[in-house]
DRENPA-347993 format. One record per residue: residue number from 1; x, y, z of N, C-alpha, C in turn. Coordinates in nm, 4 decimals. Example, Ala and Ser with C-alpha at 12.3 -4.5 7.8 and 13.67 -1.06 7.14 Angstrom:
// DRENPA-347993
<rec nr="1" n_east="1.3190" n_north="-0.5690" n_up="0.7800" ca_east="1.2300" ca_north="-0.4500" ca_up="0.7800" c_east="1.3200" c_north="-0.3300" c_up="0.7800"/>
<rec nr="2" n_east="1.2850" n_north="-0.2250" n_up="0.7080" ca_east="1.3670" ca_north="-0.1060" ca_up="0.7140" c_east="1.2900" c_north="0.0030" c_up="0.7870"/>
END
This chain:
// DRENPA-347993
<rec nr="1" n_east="0.7509" n_north="-1.0727" n_up="-0.2524" ca_east="0.6354" ca_north="-1.0028" ca_up="-0.1936" c_east="0.5899" c_north="-1.1263" c_up="-0.1099"/>
<rec nr="2" n_east="0.4749" n_north="-1.1082" n_up="-0.0145" ca_east="0.5001" ca_north="-1.1863" ca_up="0.0921" c_east="0.2957" c_north="-1.0802" c_up="0.0826"/>
<rec nr="3" n_east="0.1805" n_north="-1.1250" n_up="0.0961" ca_east="0.0435" ca_north="-1.1309" ca_up="0.1089" c_east="-0.0199" c_north="-1.2004" c_up="0.2137"/>
<rec nr="4" n_east="-0.0134" n_north="-1.1027" n_up="0.2995" ca_east="-0.0905" ca_north="-1.1763" ca_up="0.4345" c_east="-0.2896" c_north="-1.1700" c_up="0.4636"/>
<rec nr="5" n_east="-0.3941" n_north="-1.2355" n_up="0.4273" ca_east="-0.4612" ca_north="-1.1094" ca_up="0.4581" c_east="-0.5206" c_north="-1.1777" c_up="0.5999"/>
<rec nr="6" n_east="-0.5369" n_north="-1.1199" n_up="0.7425" ca_east="-0.5995" ca_north="-1.1146" ca_up="0.8534" c_east="-0.7672" c_north="-1.1033" c_up="0.9374"/>
<rec nr="7" n_east="-0.8387" n_north="-1.2497" n_up="0.9181" ca_east="-0.9876" ca_north="-1.2119" ca_up="0.8812" c_east="-0.9856" c_north="-1.1655" c_up="0.9884"/>
<rec nr="8" n_east="-0.9684" n_north="-1.1886" n_up="1.1635" ca_east="-0.9833" ca_north="-1.1591" ca_up="1.2862" c_east="-1.0221" c_north="-1.0359" c_up="1.2798"/>
<rec nr="9" n_east="-0.8811" n_north="-0.9363" n_up="1.2127" ca_east="-0.8839" ca_north="-0.8050" ca_up="1.2141" c_east="-0.9433" c_north="-0.7375" c_up="1.0937"/>
<rec nr="10" n_east="-0.9722" n_north="-0.8500" n_up="0.9941" ca_east="-1.0080" ca_north="-0.7679" ca_up="0.8714" c_east="-0.8562" c_north="-0.6768" c_up="0.8239"/>
<rec nr="11" n_east="-0.8052" n_north="-0.7380" n_up="0.7534" ca_east="-0.6436" ca_north="-0.6496" ca_up="0.7412" c_east="-0.6123" c_north="-0.7156" c_up="0.6542"/>
<rec nr="12" n_east="-0.5932" n_north="-0.6211" n_up="0.5452" ca_east="-0.4869" ca_north="-0.7003" ca_up="0.4422" c_east="-0.4055" c_north="-0.6423" c_up="0.3728"/>
<rec nr="13" n_east="-0.2531" n_north="-0.7161" n_up="0.4144" ca_east="-0.0743" ca_north="-0.6234" ca_up="0.3419" c_east="-0.0592" c_north="-0.6880" c_up="0.3108"/>
<rec nr="14" n_east="0.0869" n_north="-0.6575" n_up="0.2133" ca_east="0.1419" ca_north="-0.6321" ca_up="0.0653" c_east="0.3040" c_north="-0.6096" c_up="0.1972"/>
<rec nr="15" n_east="0.3999" n_north="-0.7157" n_up="0.1590" ca_east="0.4881" ca_north="-0.6777" ca_up="0.2126" c_east="0.5579" c_north="-0.6236" c_up="0.0096"/>
<rec nr="16" n_east="0.6846" n_north="-0.5579" n_up="0.0479" ca_east="0.7011" ca_north="-0.6048" ca_up="-0.1218" c_east="0.8571" c_north="-0.5946" c_up="-0.0734"/>
<rec nr="17" n_east="0.9379" n_north="-0.6471" n_up="0.0723" ca_east="1.0353" ca_north="-0.7214" ca_up="0.0677" c_east="1.0760" c_north="-0.7430" c_up="0.2510"/>
<rec nr="18" n_east="1.1312" n_north="-0.7754" n_up="0.2732" ca_east="1.1107" ca_north="-0.7974" ca_up="0.3337" c_east="1.2367" c_north="-0.6456" c_up="0.4677"/>
<rec nr="19" n_east="1.2964" n_north="-0.5482" n_up="0.3994" ca_east="1.3430" ca_north="-0.4828" ca_up="0.5120" c_east="1.2299" c_north="-0.4070" c_up="0.6047"/>
<rec nr="20" n_east="1.2811" n_north="-0.3857" n_up="0.7279" ca_east="1.2222" ca_north="-0.3444" ca_up="0.8263" c_east="1.1546" c_north="-0.2625" c_up="0.7896"/>
<rec nr="21" n_east="0.9873" n_north="-0.1907" n_up="0.9110" ca_east="0.9399" ca_north="-0.0704" ca_up="0.8681" c_east="0.9700" c_north="-0.0096" c_up="0.9627"/>
<rec nr="22" n_east="1.0501" n_north="0.1141" n_up="0.9382" ca_east="1.1290" ca_north="0.2809" ca_up="1.0190" c_east="0.9676" c_north="0.3717" c_up="1.0261"/>
<rec nr="23" n_east="0.8913" n_north="0.3385" n_up="0.9323" ca_east="0.7826" ca_north="0.4518" ca_up="0.9320" c_east="0.6376" c_north="0.4284" c_up="0.8781"/>
<rec nr="24" n_east="0.5129" n_north="0.4170" n_up="0.9122" ca_east="0.4314" ca_north="0.4539" ca_up="0.8290" c_east="0.3127" c_north="0.5506" c_up="0.8488"/>
<rec nr="25" n_east="0.3234" n_north="0.5876" n_up="0.7633" ca_east="0.1492" ca_north="0.7438" ca_up="0.7383" c_east="0.0596" c_north="0.6401" c_up="0.7137"/>
<rec nr="26" n_east="-0.0376" n_north="0.7139" n_up="0.7034" ca_east="-0.1784" ca_north="0.6633" ca_up="0.6951" c_east="-0.2500" c_north="0.7594" c_up="0.5521"/>
<rec nr="27" n_east="-0.2524" n_north="0.7160" n_up="0.4784" ca_east="-0.2385" ca_north="0.8256" ca_up="0.3224" c_east="-0.3671" c_north="0.8533" c_up="0.3289"/>
<rec nr="28" n_east="-0.5247" n_north="0.7716" n_up="0.2998" ca_east="-0.6372" ca_north="0.7275" ca_up="0.3401" c_east="-0.7146" c_north="0.7039" c_up="0.4395"/>
<rec nr="29" n_east="-0.8258" n_north="0.7251" n_up="0.5085" ca_east="-0.8838" ca_north="0.6025" ca_up="0.6372" c_east="-0.8842" c_north="0.5100" c_up="0.5678"/>
<rec nr="30" n_east="-0.8217" n_north="0.4043" n_up="0.5871" ca_east="-0.7821" ca_north="0.2653" ca_up="0.6690" c_east="-0.6982" c_north="0.2200" c_up="0.5488"/>
<rec nr="31" n_east="-0.5987" n_north="0.3300" n_up="0.4865" ca_east="-0.5110" ca_north="0.2141" ca_up="0.3507" c_east="-0.3134" c_north="0.3317" c_up="0.4168"/>
<rec nr="32" n_east="-0.2198" n_north="0.2471" n_up="0.4688" ca_east="-0.1501" ca_north="0.3017" ca_up="0.5421" c_east="-0.0307" c_north="0.2313" c_up="0.4286"/>
<rec nr="33" n_east="0.0703" n_north="0.3606" n_up="0.4223" ca_east="0.1948" ca_north="0.2796" ca_up="0.3767" c_east="0.2885" c_north="0.2547" c_up="0.4763"/>
<rec nr="34" n_east="0.3716" n_north="0.1483" n_up="0.4130" ca_east="0.5078" ca_north="0.1810" ca_up="0.5278" c_east="0.6351" c_north="0.2191" c_up="0.4704"/>
<rec nr="35" n_east="0.7311" n_north="0.2762" n_up="0.5152" ca_east="0.8317" ca_north="0.3372" ca_up="0.4207" c_east="0.9650" c_north="0.1835" c_up="0.5385"/>
<rec nr="36" n_east="1.0847" n_north="0.1855" n_up="0.4125" ca_east="1.2138" ca_north="0.1746" ca_up="0.4956" c_east="1.2917" c_north="0.3027" c_up="0.5396"/>
<rec nr="37" n_east="1.4660" n_north="0.2697" n_up="0.6456" ca_east="1.4992" ca_north="0.4068" ca_up="0.6337" c_east="1.5095" c_north="0.5263" c_up="0.5117"/>
<rec nr="38" n_east="1.5348" n_north="0.4048" n_up="0.4236" ca_east="1.5649" ca_north="0.5397" ca_up="0.3029" c_east="1.4465" c_north="0.6020" c_up="0.2773"/>
<rec nr="39" n_east="1.2886" n_north="0.5624" n_up="0.2845" ca_east="1.2046" ca_north="0.6255" ca_up="0.2727" c_east="1.1413" c_north="0.6036" c_up="0.1350"/>
<rec nr="40" n_east="1.2040" n_north="0.4323" n_up="0.1319" ca_east="1.0799" ca_north="0.4140" ca_up="-0.0095" c_east="0.9836" c_north="0.3412" c_up="0.0939"/>
<rec nr="41" n_east="0.8820" n_north="0.2830" n_up="-0.0411" ca_east="0.7842" ca_north="0.2254" ca_up="0.0235" c_east="0.8255" c_north="0.0911" c_up="0.0006"/>
<rec nr="42" n_east="0.7186" n_north="-0.0040" n_up="0.1301" ca_east="0.8101" ca_north="-0.1746" ca_up="0.1448" c_east="0.6762" c_north="-0.2638" c_up="0.1509"/>
<rec nr="43" n_east="0.5840" n_north="-0.1473" n_up="0.2138" ca_east="0.4261" ca_north="-0.2353" ca_up="0.2134" c_east="0.2881" c_north="-0.1321" c_up="0.2202"/>
<rec nr="44" n_east="0.2542" n_north="-0.2297" n_up="0.1840" ca_east="0.0627" ca_north="-0.1432" ca_up="0.2015" c_east="-0.0221" c_north="-0.2737" c_up="0.2642"/>
<rec nr="45" n_east="-0.0945" n_north="-0.1662" n_up="0.3657" ca_east="-0.2055" ca_north="-0.2265" ca_up="0.4387" c_east="-0.3341" c_north="-0.1499" c_up="0.4202"/>
<rec nr="46" n_east="-0.3984" n_north="-0.2729" n_up="0.4146" ca_east="-0.5291" ca_north="-0.2162" ca_up="0.3714" c_east="-0.6506" c_north="-0.2505" c_up="0.4800"/>
<rec nr="47" n_east="-0.6937" n_north="-0.1803" n_up="0.5672" ca_east="-0.7363" ca_north="-0.1864" ca_up="0.7055" c_east="-0.9158" c_north="-0.1662" c_up="0.6231"/>
<rec nr="48" n_east="-0.9969" n_north="-0.3297" n_up="0.6997" ca_east="-1.1547" ca_north="-0.3654" ca_up="0.6550" c_east="-1.1286" c_north="-0.3571" c_up="0.5322"/>
<rec nr="49" n_east="-1.0325" n_north="-0.4235" n_up="0.4745" ca_east="-1.0231" ca_north="-0.5439" ca_up="0.3671" c_east="-1.1225" c_north="-0.6035" c_up="0.3485"/>
<rec nr="50" n_east="-1.2386" n_north="-0.6103" n_up="0.3487" ca_east="-1.3484" ca_north="-0.6905" ca_up="0.2949" c_east="-1.4700" c_north="-0.6254" c_up="0.2649"/>
<rec nr="51" n_east="-1.4129" n_north="-0.4914" n_up="0.3111" ca_east="-1.5077" ca_north="-0.3831" ca_up="0.2920" c_east="-1.4988" c_north="-0.3022" c_up="0.1105"/>
<rec nr="52" n_east="-1.3521" n_north="-0.3580" n_up="0.1165" ca_east="-1.2989" ca_north="-0.2175" ca_up="-0.0098" c_east="-1.2703" c_north="-0.3314" c_up="-0.1677"/>
<rec nr="53" n_east="-1.2335" n_north="-0.4710" n_up="-0.0649" ca_east="-1.1483" ca_north="-0.5931" ca_up="-0.1894" c_east="-1.3241" c_north="-0.7134" c_up="-0.1957"/>
<rec nr="54" n_east="-1.2887" n_north="-0.6919" n_up="-0.3293" ca_east="-1.4255" ca_north="-0.8449" ca_up="-0.3248" c_east="-1.3590" c_north="-0.9674" c_up="-0.3043"/>
<rec nr="55" n_east="-1.2851" n_north="-1.0007" n_up="-0.2660" ca_east="-1.2374" ca_north="-1.1428" ca_up="-0.1739" c_east="-1.1430" c_north="-1.1090" c_up="-0.1261"/>
<rec nr="56" n_east="-1.0889" n_north="-1.0382" n_up="0.0068" ca_east="-0.9816" ca_north="-1.0336" ca_up="0.0379" c_east="-0.9010" c_north="-1.2206" c_up="0.0963"/>
<rec nr="57" n_east="-1.0215" n_north="-1.3100" n_up="0.0548" ca_east="-0.8939" ca_north="-1.4302" ca_up="0.0473" c_east="-0.8801" c_north="-1.5337" c_up="-0.0565"/>
<rec nr="58" n_east="-0.8866" n_north="-1.3995" n_up="-0.1288" ca_east="-0.9000" ca_north="-1.4697" ca_up="-0.2997" c_east="-0.7348" c_north="-1.3857" c_up="-0.3744"/>
<rec nr="59" n_east="-0.6664" n_north="-1.4487" n_up="-0.4483" ca_east="-0.5423" ca_north="-1.3564" ca_up="-0.5112" c_east="-0.5048" c_north="-1.4162" c_up="-0.6312"/>
<rec nr="60" n_east="-0.5738" n_north="-1.3837" n_up="-0.7560" ca_east="-0.4856" ca_north="-1.4049" ca_up="-0.8929" c_east="-0.3457" c_north="-1.3327" c_up="-0.9383"/>
<rec nr="61" n_east="-0.2709" n_north="-1.3881" n_up="-0.9984" ca_east="-0.1294" ca_north="-1.3605" ca_up="-0.9710" c_east="-0.1798" c_north="-1.3796" c_up="-1.1822"/>
<rec nr="62" n_east="-0.1031" n_north="-1.2673" n_up="-1.2185" ca_east="-0.0493" ca_north="-1.2424" ca_up="-1.3464" c_east="0.0289" c_north="-1.1671" c_up="-1.4718"/>
<rec nr="63" n_east="0.0717" n_north="-1.1879" n_up="-1.5135" ca_east="0.2040" ca_north="-1.1349" ca_up="-1.5940" c_east="0.1931" c_north="-1.0733" c_up="-1.7182"/>
<rec nr="64" n_east="0.1802" n_north="-0.9744" n_up="-1.7535" ca_east="0.0986" ca_north="-0.8946" ca_up="-1.8439" c_east="0.1409" c_north="-0.7193" c_up="-1.8650"/>
<rec nr="65" n_east="0.0543" n_north="-0.7180" n_up="-1.9122" ca_east="0.0875" ca_north="-0.4785" ca_up="-1.8962" c_east="0.0007" c_north="-0.4506" c_up="-1.8097"/>
<rec nr="66" n_east="0.0764" n_north="-0.3373" n_up="-1.7437" ca_east="-0.0192" ca_north="-0.2156" ca_up="-1.6661" c_east="-0.1119" c_north="-0.2076" c_up="-1.7308"/>
<rec nr="67" n_east="-0.2198" n_north="-0.1690" n_up="-1.6478" ca_east="-0.3342" ca_north="-0.0765" ca_up="-1.6788" c_east="-0.3025" c_north="0.0829" c_up="-1.6529"/>
<rec nr="68" n_east="-0.2604" n_north="0.1519" n_up="-1.7381" ca_east="-0.1880" ca_north="0.2798" ca_up="-1.7221" c_east="-0.2716" c_north="0.3619" c_up="-1.8311"/>
<rec nr="69" n_east="-0.4028" n_north="0.3213" n_up="-1.7803" ca_east="-0.5445" ca_north="0.3598" ca_up="-1.8541" c_east="-0.6334" c_north="0.4616" c_up="-1.7538"/>
<rec nr="70" n_east="-0.5483" n_north="0.4722" n_up="-1.6612" ca_east="-0.5973" ca_north="0.5586" ca_up="-1.4936" c_east="-0.5814" c_north="0.6727" c_up="-1.5053"/>
<rec nr="71" n_east="-0.6784" n_north="0.7466" n_up="-1.4870" ca_east="-0.6181" ca_north="0.9083" ca_up="-1.4442" c_east="-0.5139" c_north="0.9841" c_up="-1.3374"/>
<rec nr="72" n_east="-0.4214" n_north="1.0700" n_up="-1.3985" ca_east="-0.2839" ca_north="1.0762" ca_up="-1.3840" c_east="-0.3262" c_north="1.0897" c_up="-1.1610"/>
<rec nr="73" n_east="-0.2035" n_north="1.0342" n_up="-1.1186" ca_east="-0.2285" ca_north="1.0441" ca_up="-0.9078" c_east="-0.1835" c_north="1.2547" c_up="-0.9597"/>
<rec nr="74" n_east="-0.3482" n_north="1.2479" n_up="-0.8376" ca_east="-0.3434" ca_north="1.3770" ca_up="-0.8031" c_east="-0.3173" c_north="1.4217" c_up="-0.6330"/>
<rec nr="75" n_east="-0.1616" n_north="1.5116" n_up="-0.5865" ca_east="-0.2018" ca_north="1.5120" ca_up="-0.5201" c_east="-0.1705" c_north="1.6617" c_up="-0.4422"/>
<rec nr="76" n_east="-0.2018" n_north="1.6846" n_up="-0.2543" ca_east="-0.2335" ca_north="1.8149" ca_up="-0.2556" c_east="-0.0759" c_north="1.8494" c_up="-0.1748"/>
<rec nr="77" n_east="-0.0633" n_north="1.9673" n_up="-0.1781" ca_east="0.0770" ca_north="2.0302" ca_up="-0.1241" c_east="0.0981" c_north="2.0197" c_up="-0.0205"/>
<rec nr="78" n_east="0.0611" n_north="1.9217" n_up="0.0859" ca_east="0.0902" ca_north="1.8553" ca_up="0.1905" c_east="0.1567" c_north="1.7454" c_up="0.1549"/>
<rec nr="79" n_east="0.1055" n_north="1.6580" n_up="0.0369" ca_east="0.1877" ca_north="1.5471" ca_up="0.0216" c_east="0.3445" c_north="1.5786" c_up="-0.1444"/>
<rec nr="80" n_east="0.3173" n_north="1.6701" n_up="-0.1507" ca_east="0.4196" ca_north="1.7306" ca_up="-0.2771" c_east="0.5628" c_north="1.7134" c_up="-0.2173"/>
<rec nr="81" n_east="0.5373" n_north="1.7982" n_up="-0.0282" ca_east="0.6350" ca_north="1.7749" ca_up="-0.0351" c_east="0.6815" c_north="1.7088" c_up="0.0840"/>
<rec nr="82" n_east="0.6536" n_north="1.6527" n_up="0.0944" ca_east="0.6502" ca_north="1.5623" ca_up="0.2023" c_east="0.7220" c_north="1.3909" c_up="0.1193"/>
<rec nr="83" n_east="0.6576" n_north="1.4202" n_up="0.0048" ca_east="0.7331" ca_north="1.3381" ca_up="-0.1469" c_east="0.8602" c_north="1.3986" c_up="-0.1731"/>
<rec nr="84" n_east="0.8769" n_north="1.4929" n_up="-0.2014" ca_east="0.9935" ca_north="1.5945" ca_up="-0.2183" c_east="1.0966" c_north="1.5890" c_up="-0.0844"/>
<rec nr="85" n_east="1.0982" n_north="1.5717" n_up="0.0474" ca_east="1.1761" ca_north="1.5758" ca_up="0.1448" c_east="1.2270" c_north="1.3904" c_up="0.1364"/>
<rec nr="86" n_east="1.1053" n_north="1.3109" n_up="0.1169" ca_east="1.1979" ca_north="1.1654" ca_up="0.0961" c_east="1.2832" c_north="1.1225" c_up="-0.0159"/>
<rec nr="87" n_east="1.2821" n_north="1.2018" n_up="-0.1471" ca_east="1.4058" ca_north="1.2104" ca_up="-0.2551" c_east="1.5186" c_north="1.2706" c_up="-0.2375"/>
END
């Protein structure tokens, strides 16, 4: 995995592997997902990162239990259809 912060453009990118990006989708303004040719998510891009992340130039890496206390994910009908088509 690779994390890049571009301070000139205020963009934070997380790449999960080195696959080629075949498609991108803006999920919400400033949040972009990258997909490989099989439709798997291979990266995340956060624009205006300094407004959305405490400090985009600092990373803390930890191994431990994931936070599973988050609310359930809610999809609108268009997103549900898009996910079904990817599977």
